[in-house]
N, C-alpha and C positions, 0 to 999 in steps of 0.2 A: 753219499754225495748229496742226495735229496734232503736228508735230515740236516746236514750241515748248512745247506742253503736256507732252509726254513729257520734254523737257529740263528743264522747270521742276520736274516731279514728281521726276525723278531727282536733281536737285541738292538738293531739299528732303530727300529720304531720306538722302542721303549727307553733306550738310553739317550737318544738325541731328541730333545724336546721340540726343537724346530722341525725336524723331520716328521715327528709324530703329529704335530699340528697340521703339516701339509697333507699327511695321509688322511687324517680325520676330515679335513676340508674337502679332499678329493672324494672320499666316501660319501660325505653329505651331498656333494654336488651330483654324484652318480645316482643317489637315491632320491633326489629332490622331486622328480616327477612321480615316483611311486608313493612318496610320502604325501604329496598333494592329493593324489587319488584316494589314498587311505583316509586322510582327514576329511575329504568330501563325503566318502561313504559313512564315516563315523558321525558326521554332522546329521546325516539322514536318520541315524539310529538314536539320536539324542532324545531322551524322554520316553523311549519305548520301554515297555515292561516285558518281562519274560513271557507272559501270557499272550502278548501280541505276536510273538513268533512261534507259538505253539508249545511252549514249555509248560509242563504240568505244574500247578501251584504246589503240588506235593514235593517237587524237587527244588523249590526256591527257599531262600532263607530270609525273605522279607515278611511283612506283616500278614500276607495272604497264605503263608505256609502253615501247615499243621504239624510241623516237625516236633515242636515242643509237646503237643498233646500226644503224638505217637510215642515219643520217648517216655513220657510219664506213664502211658498205658503199658509199655513194655516193661518198665521198672516194676509196676504193680503186679504184672503177670509173673515176673521172675520171683518176686517176693512171695507171691501166693504159692508158687511151685515149691520153693525151698523152705518156706515157713520162716525165713530169715527176715527180720525187720531192720537189719543193719545195726552195726555197732556191737553185736554180740560176740563173745569169745567162745572158742570151741571147748576150752577147759572149764571145769566148774569153779576153779579158784579165781577166775577173772583175769588170768595172765595170758596174753596172746602167745 
């Protein structure tokens, strides 16, 4: 019974474009106040950098990050451990 009701309402919303427009307008009106509050809070955060809210530069992907250096360092360490310089084949005949 409950599933049938959900299916019926869903089909009504998506099959009847006029009804779906009404539902979307209703949802927008219901959420208007929350959206305004969210936009106000978002405007306060405009221009803030991750470091302003206590996020370590290590965790960011902007120019202050050292992710690329850490990646290169880990690649070099892996190559040094395995002795592999990349592009080599395990067989002596050069076939992978």
